[in-house]
Rosetta silent file (secondary structure, phi, psi, omega in degrees, C-alpha in Angstrom):
SEQUENCE: MAETITYEDFCKVEMRVGVVLTAEGVLGADKLIKMSVDLGSEKRQIVAGIRQYYAPEEMVGKIIVIVANLQPRVIRGIESQGMLLAADGGQVVVVASFEKEVAPGTPVR
SCORE:     score description
SCORE:     0.000 S_00000001
   1 L     0.000  144.169  174.897   17.176  -10.877   -4.337 S_00000001
   2 L   -79.448  166.388  177.271   17.962   -7.528   -5.899 S_00000001
   3 L   -58.252  140.557  177.554   17.100   -4.247   -4.276 S_00000001
   4 L   -71.700  155.120  178.862   13.377   -3.453   -4.553 S_00000001
   5 L  -125.102  163.397  178.568   12.246   -0.707   -6.915 S_00000001
   6 L   -81.357  164.464  176.308    9.149    1.514   -6.955 S_00000001
   7 H   -60.789  -38.230  179.155    6.201    0.973   -9.201 S_00000001
   8 H   -63.193  -37.310  177.727    7.206    4.179  -11.011 S_00000001
   9 H   -64.961  -43.667  178.752   10.655    2.765  -11.655 S_00000001
  10 H   -59.436  -40.886 -178.182    9.103   -0.443  -13.118 S_00000001
  11 H   -62.990  -18.334  176.895    6.869    1.633  -15.382 S_00000001
  12 L   -74.134  -18.396 -179.374    9.975    3.054  -17.016 S_00000001
  13 L   -83.781  119.764  177.943   10.864   -0.386  -18.449 S_00000001
  14 L  -102.070  107.874  178.139    9.282   -0.807  -21.848 S_00000001
  15 E  -101.077  135.153 -178.662    8.912   -4.487  -22.754 S_00000001
  16 E  -135.538  154.264  173.747    7.664   -5.416  -26.204 S_00000001
  17 E   -76.203  133.889  176.249    6.952   -8.514  -28.267 S_00000001
  18 E  -133.963  150.736  176.385    9.426   -9.164  -31.004 S_00000001
  19 E  -113.869  125.687  179.385    9.711  -11.813  -33.730 S_00000001
  20 E   -72.666  117.868  179.154   13.208  -13.024  -34.586 S_00000001
  21 E   -87.339  -45.379  179.176   13.755  -12.622  -38.312 S_00000001
  22 E  -138.166  155.912  176.410   17.385  -13.700  -38.594 S_00000001
  23 E  -151.951  136.738  176.138   19.991  -15.110  -36.193 S_00000001
  24 E  -148.565  150.760  175.392   23.651  -15.882  -36.510 S_00000001
  25 E   -66.741  147.949  175.589   26.548  -16.671  -34.258 S_00000001
  26 L   -89.331  125.456 -179.514   29.011  -13.866  -33.592 S_00000001
  27 L   -54.766  125.400  177.107   32.451  -14.682  -35.012 S_00000001
  28 L    82.499    6.282 -179.811   34.958  -15.383  -32.245 S_00000001
  29 L  -131.115  107.073 -176.337   32.290  -15.411  -29.507 S_00000001
  30 L   -69.063  -21.164 -175.815   31.025  -18.813  -28.357 S_00000001
  31 L  -100.776  -10.042 -168.820   28.181  -17.386  -26.290 S_00000001
  32 L  -103.930  142.468  171.911   26.747  -14.674  -28.545 S_00000001
  33 E  -123.100  131.585  174.959   23.952  -14.667  -31.145 S_00000001
  34 E  -100.637  126.618 -175.564   23.203  -11.622  -33.266 S_00000001
  35 E  -126.466  145.564  166.980   19.502  -11.327  -34.174 S_00000001
  36 E  -100.016  127.195 -173.414   17.332   -9.087  -36.298 S_00000001
  37 E  -122.917  128.255  175.933   14.043   -8.616  -34.468 S_00000001
  38 E   -83.855  120.666  176.291   10.727   -7.288  -35.860 S_00000001
  39 L  -107.119   21.665  179.546    9.012   -4.958  -33.339 S_00000001
  40 L    88.477  -75.955 -175.640    6.117   -4.122  -35.627 S_00000001
  41 L   -83.767  -12.396 -176.239    6.958   -0.455  -36.372 S_00000001
  42 L  -159.189  162.734  173.594   10.713   -1.086  -36.633 S_00000001
  43 E  -110.954  143.900  179.829   13.422   -3.758  -36.811 S_00000001
  44 E  -128.193  152.467  172.088   16.193   -3.939  -34.185 S_00000001
  45 E  -102.169  129.821  179.082   19.485   -5.750  -33.889 S_00000001
  46 E  -128.270  136.693  176.134   19.994   -7.552  -30.609 S_00000001
  47 E  -111.794  127.801 -178.290   23.014   -9.428  -29.360 S_00000001
  48 E  -131.472  146.071  178.632   22.315  -12.070  -26.672 S_00000001
  49 L   -89.879   61.969 -176.451   24.548  -14.496  -24.757 S_00000001
  50 L  -123.538   10.483 -175.096   22.437  -17.584  -25.326 S_00000001
  51 L   -64.472  -23.985  178.447   24.415  -19.558  -27.909 S_00000001
  52 L   -71.273  -19.536 -173.716   25.361  -22.271  -25.365 S_00000001
  53 L  -114.596  -20.949  179.403   21.677  -23.028  -25.020 S_00000001
  54 L  -136.480  131.612  171.254   20.181  -22.205  -28.454 S_00000001
  55 L   -72.714  146.891  179.296   21.506  -22.720  -31.941 S_00000001
  56 H   -52.385  -40.687 -179.441   20.961  -19.517  -34.047 S_00000001
  57 H   -64.851  -23.988  174.949   18.559  -21.347  -36.329 S_00000001
  58 H   -67.322  -26.292 -175.127   16.366  -22.286  -33.349 S_00000001
  59 H   -80.135  -27.814 -175.438   15.787  -18.593  -32.664 S_00000001
  60 L   -61.819  126.271  179.122   14.412  -17.706  -36.139 S_00000001
  61 L    92.736  -13.793 -177.878   10.638  -17.290  -35.963 S_00000001
  62 L   -67.830  135.224  174.653   10.572  -17.282  -32.171 S_00000001
  63 E   -91.546  114.616 -169.880    8.216  -14.772  -30.537 S_00000001
  64 E  -122.013  172.972  175.276   10.223  -13.204  -27.727 S_00000001
  65 E  -111.883  132.988  176.695   10.091  -10.425  -25.116 S_00000001
  66 E  -128.869  148.720  168.547   12.625   -7.616  -25.321 S_00000001
  67 E   -81.778  110.453 -174.044   13.406   -4.540  -23.198 S_00000001
  68 L   -85.091  -23.048 -176.448   12.879   -1.962  -25.910 S_00000001
  69 L  -106.957   25.372  172.805   13.949    1.234  -24.206 S_00000001
  70 L   -76.559  137.962  177.368   17.364    0.020  -22.981 S_00000001
  71 L   -58.116  132.572  178.427   20.211    2.282  -24.019 S_00000001
  72 L   -57.276  151.611 -177.723   22.026    0.652  -27.009 S_00000001
  73 E  -141.434  139.897  176.995   25.293   -1.041  -26.127 S_00000001
  74 E   -90.915  120.605 -179.454   28.192   -2.209  -28.298 S_00000001
  75 E  -122.687  120.027 -179.270   29.113   -5.870  -27.671 S_00000001
  76 L    54.749   38.278  177.381   32.113   -7.277  -29.630 S_00000001
  77 L    82.046    4.716 -178.952   31.826   -4.363  -32.077 S_00000001
  78 E  -117.472  130.261  179.814   28.118   -4.924  -32.713 S_00000001
  79 E   -77.334  127.071  176.249   25.424   -2.551  -31.507 S_00000001
  80 E  -104.371  125.562 -174.660   22.720   -4.248  -29.495 S_00000001
  81 L  -110.507   47.687  178.642   19.474   -2.224  -29.459 S_00000001
  82 L   152.636  177.493  179.210   17.558   -3.929  -26.677 S_00000001
  83 E  -134.129  130.530  175.834   17.764   -6.934  -24.392 S_00000001
  84 E   -76.741  141.827  177.746   16.091  -10.324  -24.773 S_00000001
  85 L   -96.004  136.828  179.259   14.477  -11.722  -21.635 S_00000001
  86 E  -151.271  153.747  174.876   15.313  -15.255  -20.449 S_00000001
  87 E   -90.716  132.779 -176.099   15.178  -17.287  -17.306 S_00000001
  88 E  -116.940  100.120  177.828   18.640  -18.265  -16.104 S_00000001
  89 L   -94.644   15.911 -179.589   18.675  -21.367  -13.928 S_00000001
  90 L    91.760  -79.627  179.671   22.413  -21.839  -14.107 S_00000001
  91 L   -80.348  -23.025 -175.058   22.555  -25.089  -16.124 S_00000001
  92 L  -130.180  131.719  172.950   19.464  -24.188  -18.193 S_00000001
  93 E  -120.292  132.261 -179.858   18.565  -20.870  -19.809 S_00000001
  94 E  -126.246  123.089 -179.689   15.129  -20.489  -21.376 S_00000001
  95 E   -71.927  134.116  177.486   14.160  -17.554  -23.577 S_00000001
  96 L   -69.206  124.558  179.733   10.858  -15.928  -22.555 S_00000001
  97 E  -144.360 -176.020 -176.728    8.421  -16.536  -25.375 S_00000001
  98 L  -117.055  147.354  177.770    4.693  -16.988  -26.016 S_00000001
  99 L   -76.571  -30.661 -179.806    2.581  -20.093  -26.592 S_00000001
 100 L  -116.526  161.837 -179.299    0.274  -18.311  -29.046 S_00000001
 101 L   -66.480  132.979  177.334    0.947  -15.835  -31.811 S_00000001
 102 L  -132.525  138.083 -174.433    1.239  -12.241  -30.642 S_00000001
 103 L   -66.622  137.097  175.994    1.697   -9.257  -32.945 S_00000001
 104 L   -55.537  138.361 -178.788    5.182   -7.782  -33.036 S_00000001
 105 L    92.806  -12.010 -179.111    5.414   -4.576  -31.000 S_00000001
 106 L   -60.551  131.943  176.431    2.656   -5.513  -28.555 S_00000001
 107 E   -64.314  144.369  174.703    3.453   -4.122  -25.094 S_00000001
 108 E  -111.559  127.177 -178.219    4.213   -6.647  -22.340 S_00000001
 109 L  -117.141    0.000    0.000    2.930   -5.759  -18.916 S_00000001
């Protein structure tokens, strides 16, 4: 288990619903997928290390959860403007998503 944080620290994390508009593998990177994600009021580019578990085309249309207020980071020369949430069980990684349609940009609590 990681170190515990305060409720105030947790409140600083802004999680939002996003819909994956496009997804493609990153050239020369077996693990990375570059996605364009609709957050309602804006579109973001996110790079995620899930290609071993999901084909890029499987991600298109998926309703996902992203950390929206994470500082952008350059990964393999591509700016990633958020982080996709997924459960990592070692052999299996599952992207956090919703069973029913949720509007892009909806806050996740």
